[in-house]
C-alpha positions as CSV (number, residue, x, y, z in Angstrom):
1,X,-22.7,-17.9,-1.2
2,X,-21.6,-20.1,1.7
3,X,-23.0,-19.2,5.2
4,X,-20.5,-20.4,7.8
5,X,-22.7,-19.7,10.8
6,X,-25.2,-17.5,12.5
7,X,-22.7,-14.7,13.1
8,X,-21.9,-14.1,9.4
9,X,-24.6,-11.4,8.7
10,X,-23.4,-9.4,11.7
11,X,-19.8,-9.8,10.7
12,X,-20.5,-9.1,7.0
13,X,-23.7,-7.1,6.6
14,X,-22.8,-5.9,3.1
15,X,-22.5,-9.3,1.5
16,X,-25.6,-8.9,-0.6
17,X,-23.9,-6.1,-2.5
18,X,-21.7,-8.7,-4.4
19,X,-24.5,-11.1,-5.5
20,X,-24.0,-10.2,-9.1
21,X,-20.2,-10.9,-9.2
22,X,-16.8,-9.6,-8.2
23,X,-16.0,-7.6,-11.3
24,X,-17.0,-3.9,-11.5
25,X,-16.8,-2.6,-15.0
26,X,-18.4,0.6,-16.4
27,X,-20.4,1.1,-13.2
28,X,-21.9,-2.4,-13.0
29,X,-21.1,-5.7,-11.2
30,X,-20.5,-8.7,-13.4
31,X,-19.3,-12.2,-13.1
32,X,-15.8,-13.2,-14.3
33,X,-15.3,-15.2,-17.5
34,X,-12.3,-17.2,-16.6
35,X,-14.3,-20.3,-16.0
36,X,-12.9,-20.7,-12.5
37,X,-14.1,-19.6,-9.1
38,X,-12.3,-18.5,-5.9
39,X,-13.3,-18.3,-2.3
40,X,-12.8,-15.5,0.2
41,X,-12.1,-17.2,3.5
42,X,-12.4,-15.7,7.0
43,X,-8.8,-16.3,8.3
44,X,-10.1,-16.2,11.9
45,X,-12.2,-19.4,11.3
46,X,-11.1,-20.9,8.0
47,X,-14.7,-20.6,6.8
48,X,-15.6,-19.6,3.3
49,X,-17.7,-16.4,3.3
50,X,-17.9,-15.5,-0.4
51,X,-17.3,-17.4,-3.7
52,X,-16.9,-15.6,-7.0
53,X,-16.0,-16.2,-10.6
54,X,-12.4,-15.0,-11.4
55,X,-11.7,-12.5,-14.1
56,X,-10.0,-13.6,-17.3
57,X,-8.3,-11.6,-20.1
58,X,-11.7,-10.8,-21.6
59,X,-12.8,-9.1,-18.4
60,X,-9.6,-7.1,-18.3
61,X,-10.1,-6.0,-22.0
62,X,-13.7,-4.9,-21.1
63,X,-12.5,-2.9,-18.1
64,X,-9.7,-1.2,-20.0
65,X,-12.1,-0.4,-22.8
66,X,-14.5,1.2,-20.3
67,X,-11.7,3.2,-18.7
68,X,-10.5,4.3,-22.1
69,X,-14.0,5.4,-23.2
70,X,-14.5,7.4,-19.9
71,X,-11.1,9.1,-20.1
72,X,-11.8,12.0,-22.5
73,X,-14.7,13.4,-20.5
74,X,-13.1,12.8,-17.1
75,X,-9.7,14.3,-18.2
76,X,-11.6,17.2,-19.7
77,X,-13.5,18.0,-16.5
78,X,-12.2,21.0,-14.6
79,X,-10.2,20.5,-11.5
80,X,-13.1,22.0,-9.6
81,X,-15.5,19.4,-11.0
82,X,-13.3,16.5,-10.1
83,X,-12.8,18.0,-6.7
84,X,-16.5,18.3,-6.1
85,X,-16.9,14.6,-7.1
86,X,-14.2,13.5,-4.7
87,X,-15.7,15.5,-1.9
88,X,-19.0,13.7,-2.5
89,X,-17.1,10.4,-2.6
90,X,-15.5,11.1,0.8
91,X,-19.0,11.7,2.2
92,X,-20.3,8.4,0.9
93,X,-17.3,6.6,2.3
94,X,-18.0,8.2,5.7
95,X,-21.7,7.1,5.5
96,X,-20.7,3.5,4.8
97,X,-17.8,3.4,7.2
98,X,-19.1,0.5,9.3
99,X,-19.7,-1.7,6.2
100,X,-16.1,-1.0,5.1
101,X,-14.7,-1.8,8.5
102,X,-16.5,-5.1,8.9
103,X,-15.7,-6.3,5.4
104,X,-12.1,-5.4,5.8
105,X,-11.9,-7.2,9.2
106,X,-13.6,-10.3,7.8
107,X,-11.5,-10.8,4.7
108,X,-8.1,-9.9,6.3
109,X,-8.5,-11.0,9.9
110,X,-7.8,-7.5,11.2
111,X,-9.2,-6.5,14.6
112,X,-12.4,-4.5,14.1
113,X,-11.0,-1.8,16.3
114,X,-8.1,-1.4,13.9
115,X,-10.2,-1.1,10.8
116,X,-12.6,1.3,12.5
117,X,-9.9,3.5,14.0
118,X,-7.1,3.3,11.3
119,X,-8.0,1.7,7.9
120,X,-11.3,3.3,7.3
121,X,-10.7,6.8,8.8
122,X,-7.4,6.9,6.9
123,X,-9.2,6.1,3.6
124,X,-11.8,8.8,4.2
125,X,-9.1,11.3,5.0
126,X,-7.2,10.3,1.9
127,X,-10.3,10.9,-0.2
128,X,-10.8,14.3,1.4
129,X,-7.2,15.2,0.9
130,X,-7.3,14.4,-2.9
131,X,-10.6,16.3,-3.2
132,X,-8.6,19.4,-2.3
133,X,-5.4,18.5,-4.0
134,X,-7.3,18.0,-7.3
135,X,-7.5,21.8,-7.6
136,X,-3.7,22.2,-7.3
137,X,-2.4,20.4,-10.3
138,X,0.1,23.1,-11.1
139,X,2.7,23.4,-13.8
140,X,5.4,26.0,-13.7
141,X,5.4,29.7,-14.3
142,X,5.3,31.0,-17.9
143,X,8.2,33.1,-19.0
144,X,10.4,34.2,-21.9
145,X,13.4,32.0,-21.6
146,X,14.6,32.3,-25.2
147,X,14.3,35.7,-26.9
148,X,10.7,36.5,-27.8
149,X,9.5,33.0,-27.2
150,X,7.1,32.3,-24.3
151,X,7.4,28.9,-22.6
152,X,5.2,27.2,-20.0
153,X,4.6,23.7,-18.7
154,X,1.3,21.8,-18.9
155,X,0.6,19.0,-16.4
156,X,-1.7,16.5,-18.1
157,X,-3.2,13.1,-17.1
158,X,-1.6,10.0,-18.6
159,X,-4.6,8.0,-19.6
160,X,-5.7,4.6,-18.4
161,X,-3.9,3.4,-15.3
162,X,-3.6,-0.3,-14.5
163,X,-3.0,-0.9,-10.8
164,X,-2.5,-4.0,-8.7
165,X,-3.1,-3.9,-5.0
166,X,-2.0,-6.4,-2.2
167,X,-4.0,-8.3,0.4
168,X,-2.6,-6.7,3.5
169,X,-4.3,-3.3,3.3
170,X,-6.8,-3.9,0.5
171,X,-9.0,-0.8,1.2
172,X,-6.2,1.6,1.8
173,X,-4.2,0.4,-1.1
174,X,-7.2,0.8,-3.4
175,X,-7.5,4.4,-2.1
176,X,-3.8,5.1,-2.5
177,X,-3.9,4.0,-6.1
178,X,-7.3,5.2,-7.3
179,X,-7.5,8.6,-5.6
180,X,-4.4,10.4,-7.0
181,X,-4.9,8.8,-10.4
182,X,-8.5,10.0,-10.8
183,X,-7.8,13.4,-9.1
184,X,-5.3,14.0,-11.8
185,X,-7.8,13.2,-14.5
186,X,-6.9,9.6,-15.3
187,X,-9.2,6.6,-15.4
188,X,-8.2,3.3,-13.7
189,X,-8.5,-0.4,-13.7
190,X,-7.6,-1.9,-10.3
191,X,-6.9,-5.6,-9.7
192,X,-7.1,-6.3,-6.0
193,X,-5.6,-9.5,-4.5
194,X,-8.0,-12.4,-5.2
195,X,-8.0,-13.1,-1.4
196,X,-9.4,-9.7,-0.5
197,X,-11.7,-8.2,-3.2
198,X,-14.6,-7.1,-1.0
199,X,-13.6,-3.6,0.1
200,X,-12.3,-2.6,-3.4
201,X,-15.7,-3.5,-4.8
202,X,-17.4,-1.5,-2.0
203,X,-15.1,1.4,-2.8
204,X,-16.0,1.4,-6.5
205,X,-19.7,1.2,-5.7
206,X,-19.3,4.1,-3.3
207,X,-17.7,6.1,-6.2
208,X,-20.7,5.4,-8.4
209,X,-23.1,6.5,-5.6
210,X,-21.1,9.7,-5.3
211,X,-21.6,10.5,-9.0
212,X,-18.2,9.6,-10.4
213,X,-18.9,8.6,-14.0
214,X,-19.1,5.0,-15.1
215,X,-15.8,3.7,-16.3
216,X,-13.6,6.1,-14.3
217,X,-13.0,3.3,-11.7
218,X,-13.1,-0.3,-12.7
219,X,-12.3,-3.5,-10.7
220,X,-11.2,-6.8,-12.1
221,X,-10.7,-9.6,-9.6
222,X,-8.5,-12.4,-10.9
223,X,-5.2,-14.1,-10.5
224,X,-1.9,-12.3,-11.0
225,X,-0.8,-14.7,-13.7
226,X,-3.9,-14.4,-15.8
227,X,-5.6,-11.1,-15.0
228,X,-2.7,-9.2,-13.6
229,X,-0.1,-9.8,-16.3
230,X,-2.7,-9.1,-19.0
231,X,-3.5,-5.8,-17.4
232,X,0.1,-4.8,-17.0
233,X,0.9,-5.7,-20.6
234,X,-2.2,-4.3,-22.1
235,X,-1.4,-1.8,-25.0
236,X,-4.1,0.6,-24.0
237,X,-2.9,0.9,-20.4
238,X,-0.5,3.9,-20.2
239,X,0.8,3.3,-16.7
240,X,1.2,0.5,-14.2
241,X,1.2,0.9,-10.4
242,X,2.0,-2.1,-8.3
243,X,2.3,-2.8,-4.6
244,X,3.6,-6.1,-3.5
245,X,6.7,-8.2,-3.1
246,X,10.0,-7.3,-4.7
247,X,10.1,-10.6,-6.7
248,X,6.7,-9.9,-8.3
249,X,7.6,-6.3,-8.8
250,X,10.5,-7.4,-11.0
251,X,8.1,-9.4,-13.1
252,X,5.7,-6.5,-13.4
253,X,8.5,-4.3,-14.6
254,X,9.5,-6.9,-17.1
255,X,6.0,-7.2,-18.6
256,X,5.4,-3.4,-18.5
257,X,8.7,-2.6,-20.3
258,X,7.5,-4.5,-23.4
259,X,4.9,-1.7,-24.0
260,X,7.2,1.1,-22.7
261,X,4.6,2.3,-20.1
262,X,5.3,4.2,-16.9
263,X,5.8,2.1,-13.8
264,X,5.3,2.9,-10.2
265,X,6.5,0.2,-7.7
266,X,6.0,0.0,-3.9
267,X,7.7,-3.2,-2.9
268,X,8.9,-5.1,0.1
269,X,10.5,-3.7,3.3
270,X,12.6,-4.8,6.2
271,X,12.4,-1.8,8.4
272,X,15.1,-1.2,11.0
273,X,14.2,0.1,14.5
274,X,17.4,1.8,15.8
275,X,17.6,2.4,19.5
276,X,20.5,4.5,20.8
277,X,21.7,4.2,24.4
278,X,20.1,7.5,25.4
279,X,16.6,6.5,24.3
280,X,13.6,6.3,26.5
281,X,13.6,2.6,27.1
282,X,9.9,2.3,27.9
283,X,8.8,4.4,24.9
284,X,11.1,2.4,22.6
285,X,9.8,-1.0,23.9
286,X,6.2,0.0,23.5
287,X,7.0,1.5,20.0
288,X,8.7,-1.8,19.0
289,X,5.7,-3.8,20.0
290,X,3.2,-1.5,18.2
291,X,5.5,-1.1,15.2
292,X,6.2,-4.8,14.7
293,X,2.7,-6.2,15.4
294,X,0.6,-3.7,13.4
295,X,-1.7,-5.7,11.1
296,X,-0.2,-8.9,12.6
297,X,3.1,-7.8,11.2
298,X,1.8,-7.9,7.6
299,X,3.0,-4.4,6.8
300,X,5.9,-3.4,4.5
301,X,6.8,-0.6,7.0
302,X,6.5,-2.7,10.1
303,X,9.4,-2.7,12.5
304,X,11.2,-6.1,11.9
305,X,14.8,-5.5,12.9
306,X,15.5,-3.8,16.2
307,X,19.1,-2.8,16.7
308,X,19.7,-1.7,20.3
309,X,22.9,-0.2,21.6
310,X,24.5,-2.6,24.0
311,X,23.9,-0.7,27.3
312,X,20.1,-1.0,26.8
313,X,20.1,-4.3,24.9
314,X,19.1,-6.9,27.6
315,X,16.7,-4.5,29.3
316,X,15.0,-3.8,25.9
317,X,14.7,-7.5,25.1
318,X,13.2,-8.2,28.5
319,X,10.7,-5.4,28.5
320,X,9.7,-6.0,24.8
321,X,9.1,-9.7,25.5
322,X,7.0,-8.8,28.6
323,X,4.8,-6.4,26.5
324,X,4.5,-8.9,23.6
325,X,3.3,-11.6,26.0
326,X,0.5,-9.3,27.2
327,X,-0.9,-8.8,23.7
328,X,-4.4,-10.3,23.4
329,X,-4.7,-12.6,20.4
330,X,-8.2,-13.5,19.4
331,X,-11.4,-13.0,17.3
332,X,-11.1,-9.8,15.2
333,X,-14.7,-9.0,16.0
334,X,-14.2,-9.2,19.8
335,X,-13.8,-5.9,21.6
336,X,-10.7,-6.8,23.5
337,X,-8.6,-8.3,20.7
338,X,-5.3,-6.7,19.9
339,X,-4.0,-9.1,17.3
340,X,-5.9,-11.1,14.8
341,X,-4.8,-14.0,12.5
342,X,-2.5,-13.9,9.5
343,X,-4.2,-13.7,6.1
344,X,-4.1,-17.5,5.6
345,X,-2.8,-20.8,6.9
346,X,-0.2,-20.8,4.1
347,X,1.1,-17.4,5.4
348,X,1.0,-18.6,9.0
349,X,3.1,-21.7,8.1
350,X,5.6,-19.5,6.2
351,X,6.1,-17.3,9.2
352,X,6.4,-20.3,11.5
353,X,9.1,-21.8,9.2
354,X,11.3,-18.7,9.6
355,X,11.1,-18.9,13.3
356,X,11.6,-22.7,13.5
357,X,14.7,-22.5,11.4
358,X,16.0,-19.6,13.5
359,X,16.0,-21.8,16.6
360,X,19.2,-23.3,15.4
361,X,21.1,-20.0,15.4
362,X,19.1,-17.6,17.6
363,X,17.1,-17.3,20.8
364,X,13.3,-17.3,20.6
365,X,12.5,-15.2,23.7
366,X,8.7,-15.3,23.5
367,X,6.0,-16.6,21.1
368,X,7.1,-18.8,18.3
369,X,4.0,-20.9,18.1
370,X,0.4,-21.0,17.1
371,X,-2.2,-20.7,19.9
372,X,-4.4,-23.7,20.6
373,X,-7.9,-24.0,22.0
374,X,-10.7,-21.9,20.4
375,X,-8.2,-20.3,18.0
376,X,-6.8,-23.5,16.4
377,X,-9.0,-23.2,13.3
378,X,-7.7,-19.8,12.4
379,X,-4.4,-18.7,10.9
380,X,-3.1,-17.3,14.2
381,X,0.5,-17.0,15.4
382,X,1.7,-15.6,18.7
383,X,3.7,-12.4,18.8
384,X,7.3,-13.5,18.6
385,X,10.6,-12.0,19.7
386,X,13.9,-13.5,18.4
387,X,17.2,-12.3,19.8
388,X,20.9,-12.7,18.9
389,X,20.5,-13.8,15.3
390,X,23.5,-13.2,13.0
391,X,23.2,-10.2,10.7
392,X,23.5,-12.3,7.6
393,X,20.8,-14.8,8.7
394,X,17.5,-15.2,6.7
395,X,15.4,-14.0,9.6
396,X,17.3,-10.7,9.6
397,X,17.6,-10.3,5.8
398,X,14.3,-11.7,4.4
399,X,10.9,-10.2,4.6
400,X,8.8,-12.4,7.0
401,X,5.5,-10.5,6.9
402,X,4.3,-11.8,10.3
403,X,4.3,-10.9,14.0
404,X,8.0,-11.4,14.4
405,X,10.6,-8.9,15.7
406,X,14.3,-9.7,15.6
407,X,16.6,-7.9,18.1
408,X,20.3,-7.5,17.7
409,X,22.9,-5.4,19.7
410,X,25.3,-2.8,18.4
411,X,28.1,-0.8,19.9
412,X,29.0,2.6,18.3
413,X,26.6,4.8,16.3
414,X,28.5,4.1,13.1
415,X,27.8,0.4,13.5
416,X,24.1,1.0,14.3
417,X,23.5,3.0,11.1
418,X,25.6,0.6,9.0
419,X,23.5,-2.4,10.2
420,X,20.2,-0.5,9.7
421,X,21.2,0.0,6.0
422,X,22.4,-3.6,5.6
423,X,19.5,-5.2,3.7
424,X,18.4,-4.8,0.1
425,X,15.3,-2.9,1.3
426,X,14.7,0.8,2.0
427,X,11.0,1.5,2.6
428,X,10.9,2.8,6.2
429,X,12.9,3.0,9.4
430,X,12.9,4.6,12.8
431,X,15.5,5.9,15.2
432,X,15.1,6.4,19.0
433,X,17.2,9.0,20.8
434,X,16.9,12.1,23.0
435,X,19.8,13.6,21.2
436,X,18.7,15.9,18.3
437,X,22.1,15.5,16.6
438,X,22.0,11.7,16.7
439,X,18.5,11.7,15.5
440,X,19.3,14.2,12.7
441,X,22.2,12.1,11.6
442,X,19.9,9.0,11.4
443,X,17.5,10.8,9.1
444,X,20.3,11.7,6.8
445,X,22.2,8.5,6.7
446,X,19.5,5.8,6.9
447,X,18.5,4.9,3.3
448,X,14.8,4.7,3.4
449,X,11.8,6.5,2.1
450,X,10.5,7.4,5.6
451,X,12.5,7.7,8.8
452,X,10.5,8.2,12.0
453,X,12.1,9.7,15.1
454,X,10.9,8.3,18.5
455,X,7.9,6.7,16.8
456,X,7.2,4.0,14.2
457,X,4.3,3.4,11.8
458,X,2.1,6.6,11.6
459,X,1.3,7.9,8.1
460,X,-0.6,11.0,6.9
461,X,-2.2,11.9,3.7
462,X,-0.1,15.1,3.2
463,X,3.2,13.3,3.2
464,X,4.6,10.9,0.6
465,X,5.1,7.2,1.0
466,X,7.6,5.2,-1.1
467,X,10.9,3.4,-1.0
468,X,14.6,3.3,-1.9
469,X,16.6,0.4,-3.2
470,X,14.7,-2.9,-3.6
471,X,11.6,-1.3,-2.0
472,X,10.8,0.3,-5.3
473,X,10.3,3.8,-6.6
474,X,7.6,6.4,-6.8
475,X,5.4,7.9,-4.2
476,X,1.9,7.2,-2.9
477,X,-0.2,9.8,-1.0
478,X,0.5,13.6,-0.9
479,X,0.8,15.9,-3.9
480,X,4.1,14.1,-4.7
481,X,2.0,11.3,-6.0
482,X,0.8,13.5,-8.8
483,X,4.3,13.2,-10.3
484,X,3.4,9.5,-10.9
485,X,0.0,10.1,-12.4
486,X,0.7,13.1,-14.7
487,X,3.0,13.9,-17.6
488,X,4.7,17.2,-18.3
489,X,4.4,19.0,-21.7
490,X,6.6,22.0,-22.6
491,X,4.6,24.5,-24.6
492,X,6.6,27.2,-26.5
493,X,5.3,29.8,-28.9
494,X,6.8,32.7,-30.9
495,X,5.6,36.1,-29.9
496,X,6.6,37.9,-33.2
497,X,6.6,37.2,-36.9
498,X,10.1,38.8,-37.1
499,X,11.5,36.3,-34.6
500,X,10.0,33.4,-36.6
501,X,11.6,34.8,-39.9
502,X,15.0,35.2,-38.1
503,X,14.8,31.7,-36.8
504,X,14.3,30.3,-40.3
505,X,17.1,32.5,-41.6
506,X,19.4,31.2,-38.9
507,X,18.7,27.6,-39.8
508,X,18.3,27.7,-43.6
509,X,19.9,31.0,-44.6
510,X,18.4,33.6,-46.9
511,X,15.9,32.4,-49.5
């Protein structure tokens, strides 16, 4: 363990909980067996805060075996028993909320006020939601649909789920994958991003403290190439759930197809922010800043392309730039910070590359640089507004994953909706108008899994999250997620011996 300074215990009070390693298998921490180590780095300072041994294929095998062994008893528990366990889990999460908030801020660079007010409460709410939803795993009504035969549908768990979560929301993504899976009676092996394993490990430890049986939740922390691909291709894993880039999602699908397992993919996004000329300009500008800068722009649903009808265009650009310039960039643990660093210097440089290349064909209105002074050591980048880029340019079409908003004008409503749909992605979008008919048209015609009206970014446990087109398929959260984590069985039985004899006579004739 590397101690980067006197503030570390205060920033990361739960670090002693990982002393035995970053793998959590059958209810116990263990060291990885790959023979290689990896460092969790505080992106605000560039300092190493935790070094651990990466998982290898043997660790994945052990975790899958533990999940497979735990499956019969967990799947056989009543919905009420699983519900009670999840209610206890939610209570433990609430008791440990500050540990989760600090660990998430440290490993991701998120402002502490964001993790305390958004990430952690959202996770607790998700656990409470699935505690209730576990008792509502319904099939369909029984009935006689063919003569004297009664049919009904059983909804059953799939088995061992292998999930891979990204680094941008490690706690919430762990919850979104683990909670519906285990509420439905599955067991799970989760591979968090190697950059951000801390809150996933805390999550699994909290589950054990809540009485969820050993082996139901397992964590393996390794690279995608070694641990991730082995998990996806494992013959004893019945389903793969992946959140990440579209490019990696294609590889996940390729590997999973070899063993014909079910796949759930939540992939990239390039969310349009469509502002009609009757919109409330002040509300839209504020929404654009919040929607584009959430989590330093490292959010698949973040507003990235603002299309503004021409009468409002210049005023929108001016007001949004003014608001962006007032955003306070700084230490995630400082009370006044609005925006923390990106996840790493590599990601910061990638974002800067998009903006630097855009200078040749667009107008950088504000931002477009890394701050200096006390923040130089961290992976910081100023909130950036780019205007007048061509629709086919890379900064409009490609996922940047940083604090960058591109603004383009449009004329008629038809053009605005066409431009909103003009990328390969379809995860989320928003439309801003005071006209209910315009807004309703946008919800129908924008091809995205979520369309907000006069808002951008809020999510709730009761509603589904998932994309269209290159943003993947399947749903997280809500009872719709149970469609991903259960399988349907048709049960049909003959009510009379006569009917059975008649059936045989129809098929084979008299004997």
